[in-house]
N, CA, C and O atoms as CSV, one atom per row, in Angstrom:
chain,resi,resn,atom,element,x,y,z
A,1,ILE,N,N,-3.988,-78.360,55.675
A,1,ILE,CA,C,-5.555,-79.084,54.491
A,1,ILE,C,C,-5.787,-77.781,53.618
A,1,ILE,O,O,-5.913,-76.625,54.024
A,2,ALA,N,N,-5.811,-78.232,52.388
A,2,ALA,CA,C,-6.159,-77.436,51.606
A,2,ALA,C,C,-7.025,-78.094,50.275
A,2,ALA,O,O,-7.081,-79.293,50.003
A,3,ALA,N,N,-7.674,-76.988,49.532
A,3,ALA,CA,C,-8.776,-77.214,48.988
A,3,ALA,C,C,-8.107,-76.775,47.455
A,3,ALA,O,O,-7.349,-75.817,47.304
A,4,THR,N,N,-8.512,-77.594,46.486
A,4,THR,CA,C,-8.111,-77.003,45.018
A,4,THR,C,C,-9.109,-77.000,44.184
A,4,THR,O,O,-10.137,-77.631,44.428
A,5,TYR,N,N,-8.953,-76.340,43.165
A,5,TYR,CA,C,-10.070,-76.261,42.204
A,5,TYR,C,C,-9.578,-76.127,40.894
A,5,TYR,O,O,-9.307,-74.977,40.549
A,6,ARG,N,N,-9.358,-77.242,39.900
A,6,ARG,CA,C,-9.004,-77.025,38.247
A,6,ARG,C,C,-7.253,-77.154,38.698
A,6,ARG,O,O,-6.468,-76.570,37.951
A,7,GLY,N,N,-6.778,-77.787,39.704
A,7,GLY,CA,C,-5.304,-77.949,39.770
A,7,GLY,C,C,-4.586,-76.279,40.576
A,7,GLY,O,O,-3.415,-75.900,40.607
A,8,GLN,N,N,-5.603,-75.735,41.026
A,8,GLN,CA,C,-4.962,-74.451,42.055
A,8,GLN,C,C,-5.477,-74.529,43.180
A,8,GLN,O,O,-6.705,-74.614,43.194
A,9,VAL,N,N,-4.763,-74.531,44.467
A,9,VAL,CA,C,-5.050,-73.962,45.927
A,9,VAL,C,C,-5.965,-72.855,45.819
A,9,VAL,O,O,-5.673,-71.767,45.322
A,10,MET,N,N,-7.184,-73.202,46.347
A,10,MET,CA,C,-8.075,-72.099,46.478
A,10,MET,C,C,-8.356,-71.543,47.776
A,10,MET,O,O,-8.819,-70.414,47.935
A,11,VAL,N,N,-7.948,-72.700,49.110
A,11,VAL,CA,C,-8.141,-72.095,50.118
A,11,VAL,C,C,-7.226,-73.256,51.084
A,11,VAL,O,O,-7.148,-74.400,50.635
A,12,GLY,N,N,-6.647,-72.980,52.210
A,12,GLY,CA,C,-5.737,-73.465,53.097
A,12,GLY,C,C,-5.591,-73.253,54.771
A,12,GLY,O,O,-5.507,-72.153,55.319
A,13,VAL,N,N,-5.585,-74.140,55.232
A,13,VAL,CA,C,-5.704,-74.068,56.893
A,13,VAL,C,C,-4.707,-74.492,57.466
A,13,VAL,O,O,-4.568,-75.592,56.931
A,14,ILE,N,N,-3.770,-74.368,58.315
A,14,ILE,CA,C,-3.086,-75.029,58.965
A,14,ILE,C,C,-2.987,-74.192,60.590
A,14,ILE,O,O,-3.006,-73.017,60.959
A,15,TYR,N,N,-2.869,-75.618,61.302
A,15,TYR,CA,C,-2.969,-75.147,62.683
A,15,TYR,C,C,-1.937,-75.511,63.780
A,15,TYR,O,O,-1.658,-76.704,63.902
A,16,ASP,N,N,-1.507,-74.855,64.365
A,16,ASP,CA,C,0.135,-74.966,65.130
A,16,ASP,C,C,-0.168,-75.447,66.429
A,16,ASP,O,O,0.106,-74.531,67.205
A,17,PRO,N,N,-0.469,-76.136,66.866
A,17,PRO,CA,C,-0.909,-76.502,68.199
A,17,PRO,C,C,0.501,-76.264,69.428
A,17,PRO,O,O,0.281,-76.156,70.634
A,18,HIS,N,N,1.482,-76.232,69.002
A,18,HIS,CA,C,2.624,-75.382,69.746
A,18,HIS,C,C,2.562,-74.266,70.218
A,18,HIS,O,O,3.111,-73.884,71.251
A,19,ARG,N,N,1.632,-73.423,69.223
A,19,ARG,CA,C,1.901,-72.043,69.576
A,19,ARG,C,C,0.570,-71.431,69.490
A,19,ARG,O,O,0.448,-70.212,69.364
A,20,ASP,N,N,-0.485,-72.272,69.558
A,20,ASP,CA,C,-1.767,-71.855,69.200
A,20,ASP,C,C,-2.047,-70.959,68.487
A,20,ASP,O,O,-2.815,-70.027,68.725
A,21,GLU,N,N,-1.357,-71.197,67.416
A,21,GLU,CA,C,-1.975,-70.332,65.893
A,21,GLU,C,C,-2.867,-70.901,64.757
A,21,GLU,O,O,-2.679,-72.062,64.392
A,22,LEU,N,N,-3.725,-70.219,64.243
A,22,LEU,CA,C,-4.398,-70.518,63.164
A,22,LEU,C,C,-4.036,-70.023,61.725
A,22,LEU,O,O,-4.144,-68.799,61.643
A,23,PHE,N,N,-3.604,-70.683,60.470
A,23,PHE,CA,C,-3.265,-69.431,59.574
A,23,PHE,C,C,-4.587,-70.490,58.873
A,23,PHE,O,O,-4.863,-71.681,59.015
A,24,THR,N,N,-5.226,-69.297,58.028
A,24,THR,CA,C,-5.580,-69.492,56.998
A,24,THR,C,C,-5.684,-68.396,55.843
A,24,THR,O,O,-5.494,-67.187,55.982
A,25,ALA,N,N,-6.090,-69.200,54.455
A,25,ALA,CA,C,-5.862,-68.035,53.511
A,25,ALA,C,C,-6.783,-68.532,52.430
A,25,ALA,O,O,-6.942,-69.742,52.269
A,26,VAL,N,N,-7.488,-67.504,51.573
A,26,VAL,CA,C,-8.184,-68.000,50.585
A,26,VAL,C,C,-7.798,-67.270,49.012
A,26,VAL,O,O,-7.643,-66.060,48.848
A,27,ARG,N,N,-7.717,-68.050,48.210
A,27,ARG,CA,C,-7.232,-67.351,47.192
A,27,ARG,C,C,-7.739,-65.914,46.690
A,27,ARG,O,O,-8.915,-65.885,46.325
A,28,GLY,N,N,-7.009,-64.714,46.623
A,28,GLY,CA,C,-7.254,-63.700,46.242
A,28,GLY,C,C,-8.032,-62.889,47.209
A,28,GLY,O,O,-8.511,-61.796,46.908
A,29,ARG,N,N,-8.168,-63.522,48.545
A,29,ARG,CA,C,-8.314,-62.685,49.814
A,29,ARG,C,C,-7.509,-62.119,50.756
A,29,ARG,O,O,-7.829,-61.158,51.455
A,30,GLY,N,N,-6.356,-62.762,50.790
A,30,GLY,CA,C,-5.408,-62.845,51.621
A,30,GLY,C,C,-5.067,-63.978,52.761
A,30,GLY,O,O,-5.684,-65.043,52.729
A,31,ALA,N,N,-4.296,-63.787,53.543
A,31,ALA,CA,C,-3.731,-64.883,54.280
A,31,ALA,C,C,-4.140,-64.012,55.804
A,31,ALA,O,O,-4.190,-62.784,55.879
A,32,TYR,N,N,-4.438,-65.072,57.083
A,32,TYR,CA,C,-4.707,-64.447,58.189
A,32,TYR,C,C,-3.677,-65.681,59.163
A,32,TYR,O,O,-3.084,-66.726,58.899
A,33,MET,N,N,-3.905,-64.816,60.401
A,33,MET,CA,C,-2.800,-65.609,61.392
A,33,MET,C,C,-3.937,-65.190,62.578
A,33,MET,O,O,-4.051,-63.996,62.854
A,34,ASN,N,N,-4.903,-66.346,63.379
A,34,ASN,CA,C,-5.477,-65.739,64.316
A,34,ASN,C,C,-6.608,-64.811,64.082
A,34,ASN,O,O,-6.956,-64.141,65.054
A,35,GLY,N,N,-7.376,-64.619,62.732
A,35,GLY,CA,C,-7.937,-63.929,62.496
A,35,GLY,C,C,-7.229,-62.245,61.806
A,35,GLY,O,O,-7.830,-61.386,61.161
A,36,ASP,N,N,-5.946,-62.269,62.209
A,36,ASP,CA,C,-5.464,-60.898,61.897
A,36,ASP,C,C,-4.350,-61.029,60.269
A,36,ASP,O,O,-3.536,-61.888,59.930
A,37,ALA,N,N,-4.878,-59.588,59.506
A,37,ALA,CA,C,-4.052,-60.293,58.159
A,37,ALA,C,C,-2.580,-60.356,58.497
A,37,ALA,O,O,-2.100,-59.686,59.412
A,38,ILE,N,N,-1.852,-61.205,57.713
A,38,ILE,CA,C,-0.745,-61.420,57.440
A,38,ILE,C,C,-0.003,-60.981,56.046
A,38,ILE,O,O,-0.624,-60.927,54.985
A,39,ARG,N,N,1.113,-60.735,56.136
A,39,ARG,CA,C,2.040,-60.708,54.966
A,39,ARG,C,C,3.173,-61.530,54.242
A,39,ARG,O,O,3.652,-62.513,54.808
A,40,VAL,N,N,3.519,-61.213,53.241
A,40,VAL,CA,C,5.009,-62.165,53.295
A,40,VAL,C,C,5.993,-61.079,53.531
A,40,VAL,O,O,5.827,-59.872,53.356
A,41,GLY,N,N,6.991,-61.674,53.937
A,41,GLY,CA,C,7.945,-60.573,53.759
A,41,GLY,C,C,8.624,-59.679,52.506
A,41,GLY,O,O,8.275,-59.829,51.336
A,42,THR,N,N,9.351,-59.005,52.817
A,42,THR,CA,C,9.892,-57.597,51.674
A,42,THR,C,C,11.235,-58.139,50.868
A,42,THR,O,O,11.665,-57.482,49.920
A,43,GLN,N,N,11.806,-59.231,51.241
A,43,GLN,CA,C,12.698,-59.820,51.027
A,43,GLN,C,C,12.777,-59.909,49.301
A,43,GLN,O,O,11.826,-60.506,48.797
A,44,SER,N,N,13.679,-59.446,48.476
A,44,SER,CA,C,13.384,-59.512,46.926
A,44,SER,C,C,14.702,-60.685,46.586
A,44,SER,O,O,14.665,-61.211,45.474
A,45,VAL,N,N,15.507,-60.962,47.258
A,45,VAL,CA,C,16.455,-61.692,46.838
A,45,VAL,C,C,16.128,-63.113,47.840
A,45,VAL,O,O,15.471,-62.953,48.869
A,46,LEU,N,N,16.495,-64.114,47.564
A,46,LEU,CA,C,16.262,-65.538,47.920
A,46,LEU,C,C,17.304,-65.725,48.923
A,46,LEU,O,O,17.037,-66.350,49.949
A,47,GLY,N,N,18.470,-65.239,48.721
A,47,GLY,CA,C,19.534,-65.553,49.825
A,47,GLY,C,C,19.269,-65.063,50.967
A,47,GLY,O,O,19.706,-65.682,51.938
A,48,ASP,N,N,18.581,-63.974,51.170
A,48,ASP,CA,C,17.941,-62.697,52.158
A,48,ASP,C,C,17.119,-63.447,53.101
A,48,ASP,O,O,17.076,-63.042,54.263
A,49,ALA,N,N,16.272,-64.783,52.661
A,49,ALA,CA,C,15.144,-65.443,53.050
A,49,ALA,C,C,15.548,-66.211,54.254
A,49,ALA,O,O,16.622,-66.801,54.140
A,50,ILE,N,N,14.721,-66.370,55.744
A,50,ILE,CA,C,14.572,-67.368,56.301
A,50,ILE,C,C,13.420,-68.000,56.176
A,50,ILE,O,O,12.301,-67.487,56.199
A,51,VAL,N,N,13.818,-69.623,55.982
A,51,VAL,CA,C,12.828,-70.365,55.420
A,51,VAL,C,C,12.409,-70.831,56.801
A,51,VAL,O,O,13.268,-70.888,57.681
A,52,ALA,N,N,10.970,-71.216,57.094
A,52,ALA,CA,C,10.526,-72.205,58.357
A,52,ALA,C,C,9.869,-73.222,57.679
A,52,ALA,O,O,9.112,-73.047,56.725
A,53,MET,N,N,10.215,-74.467,58.265
A,53,MET,CA,C,9.586,-75.453,57.863
A,53,MET,C,C,9.385,-76.652,58.881
A,53,MET,O,O,9.938,-76.568,59.977
A,54,GLY,N,N,8.645,-77.727,58.580
A,54,GLY,CA,C,8.532,-78.934,59.361
A,54,GLY,C,C,8.230,-80.030,58.391
A,54,GLY,O,O,7.762,-80.012,57.253
A,55,ALA,N,N,8.663,-81.052,59.227
A,55,ALA,CA,C,8.401,-82.354,58.315
A,55,ALA,C,C,7.345,-83.104,58.950
A,55,ALA,O,O,7.548,-83.315,60.146
A,56,PRO,N,N,6.205,-83.592,58.443
A,56,PRO,CA,C,5.493,-84.812,58.848
A,56,PRO,C,C,5.908,-86.050,59.230
A,56,PRO,O,O,6.625,-86.445,58.311
A,57,PRO,N,N,5.849,-86.933,60.136
A,57,PRO,CA,C,6.322,-87.945,60.499
A,57,PRO,C,C,6.317,-89.088,59.684
A,57,PRO,O,O,5.263,-89.057,59.049
A,58,GLY,N,N,6.863,-89.914,59.437
A,58,GLY,CA,C,7.212,-90.925,58.808
A,58,GLY,C,C,8.257,-90.786,57.717
A,58,GLY,O,O,8.122,-89.748,57.069
A,59,GLU,N,N,9.265,-91.565,57.348
A,59,GLU,CA,C,10.238,-91.709,56.567
A,59,GLU,C,C,10.424,-90.982,55.122
A,59,GLU,O,O,11.291,-90.233,54.672
A,60,GLU,N,N,9.224,-91.536,54.596
A,60,GLU,CA,C,9.519,-90.780,52.975
A,60,GLU,C,C,8.827,-89.469,53.433
A,60,GLU,O,O,9.472,-88.524,52.980
A,61,SER,N,N,8.172,-89.213,53.878
A,61,SER,CA,C,7.804,-87.617,54.300
A,61,SER,C,C,9.286,-86.959,54.674
A,61,SER,O,O,9.814,-86.133,53.930
A,62,MET,N,N,9.747,-87.303,55.606
A,62,MET,CA,C,11.284,-87.043,56.019
A,62,MET,C,C,12.090,-86.843,55.138
A,62,MET,O,O,12.703,-85.780,55.039
A,63,ASN,N,N,12.256,-88.016,54.195
A,63,ASN,CA,C,13.415,-88.104,53.027
A,63,ASN,C,C,12.861,-86.680,52.426
A,63,ASN,O,O,13.510,-85.635,52.392
A,64,MET,N,N,11.631,-86.853,51.998
A,64,MET,CA,C,11.297,-85.646,50.889
A,64,MET,C,C,11.830,-84.086,51.412
A,64,MET,O,O,12.344,-83.248,50.672
A,65,SER,N,N,11.551,-83.917,52.982
A,65,SER,CA,C,12.057,-82.647,53.474
A,65,SER,C,C,13.492,-82.532,53.357
A,65,SER,O,O,14.066,-81.533,52.925
A,66,LEU,N,N,13.994,-83.487,53.718
A,66,LEU,CA,C,15.857,-83.345,53.512
A,66,LEU,C,C,16.310,-83.276,52.316
A,66,LEU,O,O,17.485,-82.942,52.171
A,67,ARG,N,N,15.457,-83.588,51.113
A,67,ARG,CA,C,15.879,-83.504,49.714
A,67,ARG,C,C,15.650,-81.947,49.485
A,67,ARG,O,O,16.477,-81.318,48.823
A,68,GLY,N,N,14.731,-81.431,49.932
A,68,GLY,CA,C,14.359,-80.027,50.101
A,68,GLY,C,C,15.315,-79.171,50.401
A,68,GLY,O,O,15.821,-78.244,49.768
A,69,ILE,N,N,15.513,-79.650,51.557
A,69,ILE,CA,C,16.605,-78.706,52.519
A,69,ILE,C,C,17.660,-78.719,51.845
A,69,ILE,O,O,18.145,-77.595,51.717
A,70,GLN,N,N,18.375,-79.766,51.221
A,70,GLN,CA,C,19.694,-80.056,50.283
A,70,GLN,C,C,19.639,-78.634,49.292
A,70,GLN,O,O,20.607,-77.875,49.242
A,71,VAL,N,N,18.641,-78.439,48.681
A,71,VAL,CA,C,18.378,-77.727,47.230
A,71,VAL,C,C,18.194,-76.354,48.187
A,71,VAL,O,O,18.900,-75.420,47.808
A,72,LEU,N,N,17.494,-76.127,49.173
A,72,LEU,CA,C,17.524,-74.638,49.656
A,72,LEU,C,C,18.652,-74.016,50.204
A,72,LEU,O,O,19.227,-72.988,49.847
A,73,MET,N,N,18.937,-74.966,51.331
A,73,MET,CA,C,19.840,-74.513,52.085
A,73,MET,C,C,20.909,-73.692,51.483
A,73,MET,O,O,20.913,-72.503,51.800
A,74,PRO,N,N,21.901,-74.159,50.593
A,74,PRO,CA,C,22.551,-73.169,49.605
A,74,PRO,C,C,22.395,-71.649,49.218
A,74,PRO,O,O,23.277,-70.799,49.102
A,75,ARG,N,N,20.976,-71.534,49.043
A,75,ARG,CA,C,20.260,-70.731,48.460
A,75,ARG,C,C,19.579,-69.491,49.441
A,75,ARG,O,O,18.980,-68.577,48.874
A,76,VAL,N,N,19.667,-69.503,50.537
A,76,VAL,CA,C,18.878,-69.149,51.196
A,76,VAL,C,C,19.694,-68.749,52.892
A,76,VAL,O,O,20.726,-69.374,53.138
A,77,ARG,N,N,19.295,-67.957,53.718
A,77,ARG,CA,C,20.239,-67.079,54.459
A,77,ARG,C,C,19.652,-68.364,55.627
A,77,ARG,O,O,20.469,-68.232,56.539
A,78,THR,N,N,18.990,-69.148,55.922
A,78,THR,CA,C,19.002,-70.019,56.800
A,78,THR,C,C,17.425,-71.055,56.789
A,78,THR,O,O,16.331,-70.673,56.371
A,79,ILE,N,N,17.645,-71.961,57.182
A,79,ILE,CA,C,16.265,-72.991,57.650
A,79,ILE,C,C,15.959,-72.899,58.698
A,79,ILE,O,O,16.980,-72.713,59.361
A,80,ARG,N,N,14.638,-72.925,59.640
A,80,ARG,CA,C,14.095,-73.251,60.774
A,80,ARG,C,C,13.353,-73.913,60.762
A,80,ARG,O,O,12.305,-73.763,60.134
A,81,MET,N,N,13.691,-75.021,61.562
A,81,MET,CA,C,12.702,-75.939,61.931
A,81,MET,C,C,11.807,-76.061,63.202
A,81,MET,O,O,12.460,-75.917,64.236
A,82,LEU,N,N,10.411,-76.301,63.394
A,82,LEU,CA,C,10.283,-76.706,64.596
A,82,LEU,C,C,10.887,-77.151,65.769
A,82,LEU,O,O,11.035,-78.366,65.898
A,83,GLY,N,N,11.347,-76.232,66.843
A,83,GLY,CA,C,11.942,-76.873,67.980
A,83,GLY,C,C,13.520,-76.638,68.040
A,83,GLY,O,O,14.135,-76.731,69.103
A,84,SER,N,N,14.203,-76.292,66.687
A,84,SER,CA,C,15.354,-75.752,66.507
A,84,SER,C,C,15.991,-74.357,66.949
A,84,SER,O,O,15.260,-73.367,66.937
A,85,ALA,N,N,17.262,-74.247,67.320
A,85,ALA,CA,C,17.510,-73.405,68.290
A,85,ALA,C,C,18.070,-72.279,67.128
A,85,ALA,O,O,18.480,-71.175,67.486
């Protein structure tokens, strides 16, 4: 869930019930997982990045996710999806 103001995301919340993790972020105030501050990785080259993603149910959203994977896969180290080994 996210809230925007004048076209910019101001606050966001994601809950992962599989891991019981709550992610929250407020623009300009940082991001948190279960109340503990988190930071982005230090990779400066996209090819070193590991991308984690999921796809909401539904054919249209799955097709959008697959298009994103096609664009990202050649440019990143790997893409992981929930439940993948």
